[in-house]
Structure formats: structure tokens, C-alpha cells
C-alpha positions as CSV (number, residue, x, y, z in Angstrom):
1,M,1.9,-3.8,5.2
2,G,4.5,-2.3,2.7
3,D,7.9,-1.6,1.7
4,S,10.2,1.4,1.9
5,L,7.9,3.6,0.2
6,S,5.5,3.0,3.4
7,A,8.3,2.8,5.8
8,A,9.5,6.5,5.4
9,Y,12.6,5.8,3.7
10,R,15.5,8.4,4.6
11,L,12.7,10.5,6.2
12,P,11.9,11.2,9.9
13,E,9.0,8.7,10.6
14,K,6.7,11.7,11.3
15,K,7.1,13.0,7.9
16,G,6.1,9.7,6.0
17,W,2.7,9.2,4.5
18,I,1.6,6.8,7.3
19,A,2.2,9.2,10.1
20,L,0.7,11.9,8.0
21,L,-2.6,9.6,7.5
22,Q,-2.7,9.0,11.1
23,Q,-2.7,12.7,11.8
24,R,-5.3,13.0,9.1
25,L,-7.5,10.4,11.1
26,R,-7.0,12.4,14.3
27,E,-8.1,15.8,12.6
28,E,-11.1,14.1,10.7
29,Y,-12.0,12.6,14.7
30,L,-11.8,9.1,13.4
31,P,-10.9,6.5,16.0
32,Q,-8.7,4.1,13.9
33,R,-5.1,3.8,14.9
34,I,-2.6,2.7,12.2
35,V,0.1,-0.1,12.7
36,N,2.7,0.5,10.2
37,A,4.2,-3.0,9.3
38,S,6.4,-1.7,6.5
39,I,10.0,-2.8,5.9
40,S,12.1,-1.3,3.6
41,G,13.3,-3.7,0.9
42,E,10.2,-5.9,1.4
43,T,9.1,-8.1,-1.2
44,S,5.4,-9.7,-1.6
45,S,7.0,-12.9,-0.3
46,G,8.2,-11.3,2.9
47,G,4.9,-9.5,3.4
48,L,3.1,-12.6,3.1
49,S,5.5,-14.5,5.3
50,R,4.9,-11.8,8.1
51,L,1.1,-11.2,7.5
52,A,-0.7,-14.0,9.4
53,A,1.2,-13.0,12.8
54,A,0.4,-9.2,12.3
55,L,-3.2,-10.3,11.7
56,D,-3.3,-12.2,15.0
57,R,-1.5,-9.5,16.9
58,H,-3.3,-6.5,15.7
59,K,-6.6,-7.7,14.5
60,P,-7.3,-4.9,12.2
61,E,-10.5,-4.0,10.6
62,I,-8.6,-2.6,7.3
63,V,-5.4,-3.9,5.8
64,I,-3.6,-1.5,3.3
65,I,-1.2,-3.8,1.2
66,E,1.5,-1.8,-0.4
67,L,3.8,-4.2,-1.8
68,G,5.2,-5.3,-5.3
69,A,7.8,-2.4,-6.2
70,N,10.8,-4.5,-5.1
71,D,9.3,-7.6,-6.8
72,G,9.3,-5.6,-10.0
73,L,12.6,-3.9,-9.6
74,R,14.1,-7.1,-9.2
75,G,12.2,-8.5,-12.4
76,L,10.9,-11.4,-10.2
77,P,8.2,-13.5,-12.1
78,L,4.9,-11.9,-12.3
79,R,2.9,-14.8,-11.4
80,L,4.9,-14.8,-7.9
81,L,3.7,-11.3,-7.1
82,R,0.1,-12.2,-8.1
83,N,-0.1,-15.2,-6.2
84,N,1.6,-13.5,-3.1
85,L,-0.9,-10.5,-3.3
86,Q,-3.8,-12.8,-3.9
87,D,-2.7,-14.9,-0.7
88,M,-2.3,-11.7,1.3
89,I,-5.8,-10.5,0.3
90,K,-7.4,-13.9,1.1
91,L,-5.5,-14.0,4.3
92,A,-6.8,-10.5,5.3
93,Q,-10.3,-11.1,4.1
94,H,-10.2,-14.4,6.2
95,H,-9.7,-12.4,9.4
96,R,-12.7,-10.3,8.4
97,A,-10.5,-7.3,7.7
98,R,-11.4,-5.0,4.5
99,V,-8.5,-4.6,2.0
100,L,-7.1,-1.5,0.3
101,L,-4.5,-2.6,-2.1
102,L,-2.1,0.2,-3.4
103,G,-0.8,-0.4,-6.9
104,M,2.5,0.4,-8.1
105,R,3.9,1.1,-11.8
106,L,7.4,0.4,-13.2
107,P,9.7,2.4,-15.3
108,P,9.4,1.5,-19.0
109,N,13.0,0.2,-19.3
110,Y,11.3,-3.3,-18.1
111,G,9.6,-3.8,-21.3
112,P,6.1,-3.2,-22.2
113,A,4.8,-6.8,-21.6
114,Y,6.4,-6.9,-18.0
115,T,5.3,-3.3,-17.1
116,K,1.7,-3.8,-18.4
117,G,1.4,-7.1,-16.8
118,F,2.9,-5.9,-13.5
119,A,0.2,-2.9,-13.5
120,Q,-2.7,-5.3,-14.6
121,I,-2.1,-7.5,-11.4
122,Y,-3.5,-5.1,-9.2
123,E,-6.4,-4.0,-11.1
124,N,-7.2,-7.6,-11.6
125,L,-7.0,-8.7,-8.0
126,A,-9.1,-5.8,-6.9
127,R,-11.7,-6.7,-9.4
128,Q,-11.6,-10.5,-8.7
129,Y,-11.6,-10.0,-4.6
130,H,-14.0,-6.9,-4.7
131,I,-11.5,-4.8,-2.8
132,A,-10.6,-1.0,-2.8
133,L,-7.8,-0.1,-5.2
134,V,-5.3,2.9,-5.7
135,P,-4.1,2.0,-9.2
136,F,-0.9,3.8,-8.7
137,L,0.3,4.9,-5.2
138,L,3.0,7.5,-6.7
139,E,0.5,9.2,-9.0
140,G,1.5,12.7,-9.3
141,V,4.6,12.2,-7.5
142,A,6.8,10.0,-9.3
143,T,7.2,12.3,-12.3
144,R,7.7,15.4,-10.5
145,A,11.4,15.9,-9.3
146,E,10.6,18.1,-6.4
147,M,8.6,15.4,-4.9
148,M,11.2,12.8,-5.2
149,Q,14.5,12.1,-3.2
150,D,17.7,12.2,-5.2
151,D,17.6,8.4,-5.7
152,G,14.4,9.0,-8.1
153,L,12.6,6.1,-6.3
154,H,11.3,7.5,-3.1
155,P,9.2,10.3,-2.3
156,N,10.6,13.2,-0.4
157,A,8.4,15.0,2.6
158,L,6.3,17.0,-0.1
159,G,5.4,13.7,-2.0
160,Q,4.5,11.9,1.1
161,Q,1.6,14.5,1.5
162,R,0.7,13.7,-2.0
163,I,0.5,10.2,-1.3
164,V,-1.9,10.8,1.6
165,D,-4.1,12.9,-0.8
166,T,-4.0,10.1,-3.3
167,V,-5.0,7.2,-0.7
168,W,-7.5,9.2,1.4
169,P,-10.4,9.0,-1.2
170,R,-10.2,5.0,-1.3
171,L,-9.6,4.6,2.3
172,L,-12.4,6.7,3.6
173,P,-15.3,4.4,2.4
174,L,-13.5,1.5,4.4
175,L,-13.2,3.7,7.5
176,S,-16.7,4.8,7.2
177,A,-17.6,1.1,7.0
178,A,-15.5,-0.1,9.8
179,S,-16.9,2.9,12.2
180,A,-20.6,1.9,11.3
181,K,-19.8,-1.8,11.9
182,R,-18.7,-0.7,15.5
183,K,-22.0,1.3,16.5
184,P,-24.3,-0.6,18.6
């Protein structure tokens, strides 16, 4: 469940990190199938409004939540983002899915209080709900021009592969636990 960062914005879908992650699952002989419920421009409110139906339809073992960047870029209240992410985590856990939360950071021009509070939301929720966390999805990507599209906000194909490498170590234990749960 994500926004343009997970919807392969301005890239062929097969070059996006979600498709690359599915490819890695196949290469590692892991049985999980990814359903990409990401929409460019999505906010945490939009994701929350769509999550229950997606959970009912797909019955996932793992839910990856990558939302908040558009909330932050629009300067929406931090409590709204926190509440929406919290409700998504609780909803996924109620459906017995493990959760991986993908954190985001904002540019410094939003001011230190807002940017620090924004980043802290992800860390606090991960700790409170005992879920896996990638503190910053674009770690090693956002500050490298060769990995970003011209808009400076979205990763290019090179950056997409780096995202997979960032997410993989936090996702692998969840995949292993899901596979172990399935064994008779």
C-alpha cells in the first residue's frame, strides 16, 4: 500500500522496486506473490480508506505500508498522518498480517520541528506496535542525483534497485516467518 514511490512513477512497471522485489522473491525461491496497491499521489487518508477492502480481497500474510510522503509535502497535520498510519497498522494486524512500515523523510525547508516530528512518527509506531521498520525508504537514493528522476522526488531505475536492497533485510524475516507458518 503506497504512493508514487511504489507505483513506479514515470517508469515502466517492471522497473519499479515492487516488480524488482517480486523478481528477487522468485530468484530466492520464495512463494510469496506481491499485490501492488500503490497509487501516485496517495496520502495516508486515501490508503486507509482503501486498506480494508484490499485486506478482505487479498488476505495478505504481510502488509507493506509506504505512505506519508504526500501528507508531508502538503504540510498536513502530523497527528493526521500518525493516526492514519496507526489505524492501518491495527487493521492489518487485526487481519493477522505482519506489517513492514517504510519510513520517509522530508526536505529541511519544512522546518526542524515538522521534519523531525514527521520522521519520528514512523519510529514511534514501529516501536509501539512491534513491527518491522525501514527508517527511510530512499536511504542512499534521495541525495544521489544519478539515482533520481529530474523532478528530484522520484527514484529512477537505478534508484529503484537500491530501494529493493534497502527493504530486503527488513522484509526477509517476515517472509521467513510467513513461510514457517505455512509448513504443516
